[in-house]
Every structure is written in C-alpha cells, then in structure tokens.
N, C-alpha and C positions, 0 to 999 in steps of 0.2 A: 545460700540465701534463705532457705526454708528451715534451717536447723532448729531454731527456737520453736517454730510452729510444729515441726515433726516431733520434738521432745514433748511438747504440751499434749499433742494428740495421743502420743504413746501412753502418757500417764492416765489420760481419760479412759483409754481402752482397758488398762489394768484395773481400774475401779469397778469395772463391770464383770470381772471374773467371779465365778462361783454362783452367779444368778441363774435361775432356771429359764427366765424369759425377760425380754425388755419391757418394763412397765413404766407407768407415769412417774412413779417414785424414783426408781434407779436411773431413769433417763433424764429427769429434771436436773440432777446434779451434774451429770455428764455433759449435758448441753450447755449448762452455765460455764463449764470449763472450756468447752469448744468456743463459745461466744468470746470469752476473755482471750483465748489463743488467737482468734481471728482479728480481734481489735488490736491486740499487741502487734500483730503482723501488718498493721496499717491498712486493713481491708476497709472499704467504705462502709459506713454504718447501715445504709439501706440494703446493701448487698448482704451484710451479716444477718440482718433481721430476716430477710427472705430465705437465706440459706438455712438458718436454724429452724424456721417454720417448716420448710420442706423435709429436713432430716427428721423432725419430730413426727410429722404426718406419716412418713414412710417407715419409721422404725418402731413406732408405738404398737405394742401387741404382737410384734413379729416373733413367731415361734423360733426357738433355738433348736434346729433340727440336726440330725446326724451327729457328726463329731464336732460341730461348731460350738464354740463358747459364745456367751452373749457379747463379749468383747469383739470376737471375730465377726459376729453378725452385724454389730455396730460399724465395724470397719467397712463392711460391704456396703452399708447404706451411705456412710460418709464418702466413700470412694465414688459411688455412682453420682452423688450430688456434686462432688468436686468436679467430676468430668463434665456434668451438665453445666455447671457454673462457668467453666472455661470454654464452652462451645460444643462439647460432645464429640467432635471429630476434627481432623485436620482439614482445613480448607486450602486447596492448592491455588496457585496463581492462575488467573484466567488469561491465557494468551491466545485465545481462539478468535483472532481478528487478522485482517490483512496486514502484513508487516509494513512498517514497524509497529509492534505493540508498545504503547507508551505507558510508562509507570512514573507517576508523579509522587515524590516524597515530600511530606509536610511534617512540621514539628518545630519545637522551640530550639533556640541556640543552645548548644551544649548537650543536646539529647543523643548525639552520636549519628546524626543524619548523614554526613558526608562519608564517614567510615562505613556506615551501613550500605550506602550506595555502592561502594567498592565491593563489600562482602556479597551483596546481592548479584552484582555483575559477575563475580567469580562463580557463584553458585549456579547461575544461569548458563555460564560458559561450560563449566565442568560437568554439571548434572544433566542439563537439557541440551547441551551442544549448540547454544545460541550465539549468534554474533551480536555483541552488545556495544552500544554507544552511550557514553556518559556525557552529560552537559550540566553546567552549573549556572543557575540564575541568581546566585547570591552575589550581587554587585556591590554590596555594602561592606564586604570583608574581602579584600584582595587575597588574603591568605587562604580563604575558602576555595577560591578558583584554583590556586596553585596546589592546594592539598588534594583536590579531586583529580587534577592532572597527574600528580605523583601516584595516587592510588590506582588510577586507570592503567598506568604503565605497569604497576606491580601485579595487577590481575589480568594483564594482557587483553584489556578492553580498549575500544576506540574512545577518543576524547574530542569533544567539540569545543574549540576555544571561545572564550568570552572575556569581557574586560569591564572594569569599573567605569561607570558613565553610560553604559548601554541600558536600554529598557529591558527588564526581564521578559516581557511578552515578545519583544523583537528577537531576543536570544532564542527563546523557546521555538518560535516559528521557523527561524533559520536552521536550528538544530533538527527540527522535524523534517524540513526539506532536504537537509544534508543526509539524514538517515535513510530517507526514501531513495535518493540518488545513489547511495553507496550500499544499498541492499542490507541494511542492518535489520536483524530480527526483532531487537528490543532497544528502545530508547529510554534510558533512565534519567529523569530530570530532577536535580537537587535544588529545591527552592530555598529562599532566604529564611533564616530563623530570626527570632527576636528573643530578648531576655524575658519578655512577658507577652501576654496576649494583648494586641492592640488592633484598633479598627483598620489602620493602614496595612498591617500585615495580612489581615483577613481579606481586605479588598484585593490586594495584589495576588494572593494565592487563588482567589476566585477568578481573576482575569486569566491567570495561567491555565487554570482548569478549563475555562471556556475556550481558550485558544488551542489547547492541545487535545481536548476530548480524550483523556487517558482511559485505557481499559481498566487500569488499577490505580487507585489513589490511596496510598498507604500512609498512615500516621505513625511516626516514629516516636516512641515514648520511652523515657529513661526510667527503668525499674527502680532506681534509687530515690525517685521523687516521692513515692508513697501517695498520700492523699492529693498532693499537688498534681501528680500525674493524672489522676482521675478527673480533676476539675478541668485541666487542660484538654484532655481527651474529649470531654463533653462539649467544650467550646468549639473545637475543630469539627466534631461530628455535626454540630448545629450549623456550621458555616459551609461545610463541604460534603459532597456525597461520597464519604469514605467507603472503600471496599474492604479494608482490612487494617490490621495493626501489626507493627513489628516492635517487640520488646527488646531493648538494649540493656547491656550490663546485668544480665540475669545471673551471672556468676559472682556478683558483688556481695557485699555484706549487708545489704538492705534487708528489710523484713518481708518483702515479697507481696505486699498488699496490692500493688499495681497489677501484677499478673492475675490475681484472683478477682479484681474489680473491673478492669478495663473492658472486658467482654460484656459484662452485664450492663455497664453504664452506657457504652456506645452502641451496643447491639451489633457490633461488627466483629468478625472472627480474628483471632490472633493467628497470623499466617507464619511468622518466623520469630525465633528468639536469638538474640545476639549473645554469644558467650566468649569472653576473652577479648583481648585487643587485636589479636592476629586476624588477618583477612580471611582465614579459613573458618573463623568462629561464627558461623551462622547455621542454625538448624531449623528445619521445618518444625512447627509447634504442634505437638500431639497432646491434647488434653488428658487422654487416658494415661500416657506415660508420665506427664507432669504430676498427675494425681498420685500415681504410684510412688514417685520420688518424695512427695510431700508426706505421705503416710509411712515412709521408711521402707518401702518395698523395692526401691531401686528402679532402674530403667534399663533392664537387660536387653530389650529390643534395640534401643539406640546404641548400646555398647556393642552388640553383635554387628550392627551396621557400620560402626566406626572401625571395627576389626576388619570387616570385609573390604572396606575402602582403603585401609592403611597398610594391611599386612601383605607382604610379598608371598604369594601362595607357594611358589617353588622353594623359597627359603624356609617357609613354615613346614613343608613336607620333609625337607632335609633335617630340620630340627626334630621333627616328630620321630624320624627314624633313629636319631641319636638318643632321644629320650627312651624309646622302646628298647634299644639295645643296652641302655644304662651306661654307655661310655662314648667318648669322642666329643663331649661338650667342652669347648675350649674358649679362650678369651675373645676370639673373633666372633663366636656365636653370642657370647655375653654382650659384646658391643652392638651386635646386630639387634638383639632384643631391646636394648636401651634405646636405640635409634627408632625402632618401631613404636615404642612407648611414647617417644617424643612426638611422633606423627599423630598419635591419638590424644595429645594434649597433656601428657605427663601423668604421674601418679594421682594427683589431685582430681583430674578430670575422670580418671578411671574409678576412683573410690566414690565419686559423687553419683555414679550410675549403679553402684552395687547395692543390693538390699542391705538394710541397716546392720544386721548381725555380721555379715561378711565385711562390711565397711569398717565396723568397730574392730574386727579381728586384725585388720591390717592398717589401722589408723596411725600406728607408729612408724609407718614406712617413711623413709627419707623423701623429702620433696625434690623430685628431679626437675629443677628448673633448667632453663637453657644453659646457664653458666655451669651448673654441676655436670650436665651432659657433655658439654664441650671439654670440661676438665677430664672426665672419664675417657672420652675419645682421644684426647691428647696423650694421656698416660699409656693407653693401649697402643696407640700409633708409635710411641717411642720404644716399644719392644720389638725385638727381632721376631720373624716368623716362628723360629724355634721356641722362643720364650712364650709366645701366645699359645702355641700348641701344647707346651709342657711347662706350666707355671711353676712347677716344683723346682725348676732350675734357677728361679730368681732368688738369689741370696743377697747378702748385704751390699756387695760391690755393684751387682747388677741393679739393685734398687736405687743406689745413688746415681748411677748413670741414667736410668729411666726418669728419675725425679728431675734431674738437671735438664734432660731433653724436653720434658713436658712443662718445665717451669713451675713445678710444685714441690712440696716437701716429701721426704721419705715416709712420713706418717700417712700422707694421703695415698701413697702407693700401697702401703700396708693395708689401709682401710679398703681400698679397691680389691686387693687380693683376698681379704677376709670375706667381703661380700660375694666375690666370685666363688669362693670355697663353699659358702653356705648355699648358694644357688646350685652348685654342682651336686651337693648332697641332696638337695630337694629334687633335682632331676632323677637321681638314682632311686629315691623313694617312690617317685611317680612311676618309674619303670617297673617297680615291684608291686605297684598298686597300693602302697601304704599312704593313702591320703591323710589319715589321722596323724601318722608320724610326720608327714610333710607339714601339716599345720603347726605341730608342736615345734618343728625345726625353725619355723618362721620367727620364733621368739629370739633366736640368736641372730637371725638376719635383720629383723626389724625390731629394735629395742622398744619396749612398751607394749608389745602384743601379748595378750594373756590367753 
C-alpha cells in the first residue's frame, strides 16, 4: 500500500546527502517533496500541513552528529513524527468490565465490517482465550446475517440468530441477555451499514449504543477509500463516542492516506489493521512498526511474532540440525518449509515486512499463492518416500508418473526439482557460514534478484 510514499520519501532523503547540517535552505526543498508525497498518498490536507510544520520545527538546525548523515537525521525526525501522527503507541482493547464485554462495530456498507467481526472474534479466542458470541443487527441485508453465521462457525465462535423484520435494538438486548446467561466473555455486535452517511443510520447506531453500553465502540474504515474514509470517520466520531478504529484492506493497492489521517481527524487510536481476506488477517496496530514500513525499514518485530506463532519449534530444531550438518535436507523438509510460509501469509507477506534493501534482493521470488502451494504439495505427495529422500533417483519415467499422479506437466515437476536443488545448495552454504555466497545463489533460485 505505501510503496509510492516509501519511494518518494527515499528520494527526499537522498537529496540531503553531503550536507553538514539540516538548514532552512536544504530542508525547504526536502519538505516540499514530503508534502507532495503525502498528498499523493491521499493524506488529508490539514494533517499534511500540521505534519510538515512539526517536522520543520524539529528538524531545523539539528546537528548531524556522529556517523549520521543529514538524510539519516531527517529520517529520524520524519519517523518520530509519523509515529506521533498515527498515535504513538498501540492501544489495546479495554475488556476490564464484568462479562460480557460488549464491542459494537460501526461503519459503512462494504467497509469489511462483517468479516472484521469474525477476524476480531478469532483473535480474541486464540490470543486472549476468550469465549466470544457474535450477533448481527443488520436486518436490511439477509445475506449479512447468513455471512456472520458462516464466519462465526469458521472461527469457532458462538452465534446469536436474528432475522429480517426484527428491530435492531431488540436483537441487541436479547443477544446481551443470551451472552450473560451462557457466560460469554465478549459479545461482538455487527451493526447495519449504509452506502453513505444518513440521519437514519446515525440514529439507529445511537440507539444500539444506548441499549448495549459497549466498553468498545470501534469504527471500521476501508483503507481504500482515501479522503472519503476521513470524512466518514469524522461523521461517525461526531455521532458516537468511539473508542477506536480498525483499518481494513491495508494490504490493498490504495495509497494509504486513511492510515495516516484517521487518527488525527478522529482523535481515536487505531487498534487493529486488517490484512488479506483470510480470517487470520488481523494484526494489532503499532504506529512505530507502521512508520518503519513506510520509511522502507521493514517491520521485523511483527515478522518475528509471525514466525513464533506459525513455526513448529520441534520441526524447526530438526531442520536447524540438518542445516548445521549440511546434509539430510530432503523434499519432505522442503514441503514443510513451504507449508510454514503459507501459514505466515506467503512470500508477499514476508517481503512486506522486510527492510527495503532485503525486500528488493528477493523481490523476484515466485509468489506462493494457495494454488501454487497446493500444486507443490501434490507433486511431492505423488513421490515415494524413497524419491523424497533421494531426489536424484527421479529420472524421466519417474517424472512422468509423478506428473500424472499430481495432475501437472513434467515441466512443473522439473521446475520443482530445480527449486529444491537451489534450496539445498543454499542450505549447504548456510552450514559453511557463506551468507554472501548464499545471497548470490538466490539469483538462480529467484530470477530477477541482483
């Protein structure tokens, strides 16, 4: 999402190289470029003006000390102001109330509200071990109720049934009573959305808020909406006592202005960010990590957390021993690593969190979508245990048999074997400590890497 903004800011930093200190003269041109970059990213104009003013005040006259270049010093100032712009720190959900803690979701139709309800229920269940009940007050779209019922089953959360024709407030009160009687820790209420802001919608959501008295009232905003998202957020913030914001579709190809504007406009913290369509795609929002990604410094902390949650430690230790010894890495291990990468969101999600220079190094990596991963799994599963352990045995006749068994072409079997061979070589280099050699070897494994 922030690729264009990241590129722009990188060019700004380069213009400051070679200067002894940050002065009014060299800073003026740099800030003009930063302003254009933010406006192109669809950041709200009042937010841009305030951001530029703060950067100028904090950067002007700052000495370039130690080994820092003026560009690096400017990065430090821009980074700190970006963090402040997005809220400074992560604000966790406030569930410190006698159960059930009620979370009311508000937002426009199409913002991803119903899917986000499921993602949030899953996150509460897996991360905080909470018993969650989902309820839909969207009585205007029958499909919305059915969708939430399906989502609830997928994330193993409870679902309170409702129907078209019922009053939203009545549904909410009955759901709250049901949650109390069945000892739910959290009740998530999905309210009705509209195609635009109208008085009727605001009145209804206000009545729901009064009836439920939620501990959290979260506004769901589509990151793809740009300036419209900011206007919508302001309207909801004026009508409701919001406690936070959840950004959806943050992995899309929009320009990212909503993420940088919504905190400043509403005065409410961004608590979560939705990434991807899968119900696992919800992350707590950390302003410092997002600022790092915008400036091309990556988000290594989130990457580490993803690895810790996704990787089987016992299997990882076995692989580490094989890497250390430089032998024994076979096709079963190769399949295991691809499946682990799938759990972490695939190559694209991995690269998105790497610092810019490392991400560029591996940007030619093949995109391992679900279809490609299933194909690789099918090819390896069509091999005998002996063939997986000793791929050198796989000659022409065996390749034809494996291809037929997996429903692919012989060329795809060859491609997999070549990828495995390159990975095997990389493992051997890692065992010998040859990281530089390993990086060079990636040219063969991932075409396009320089």
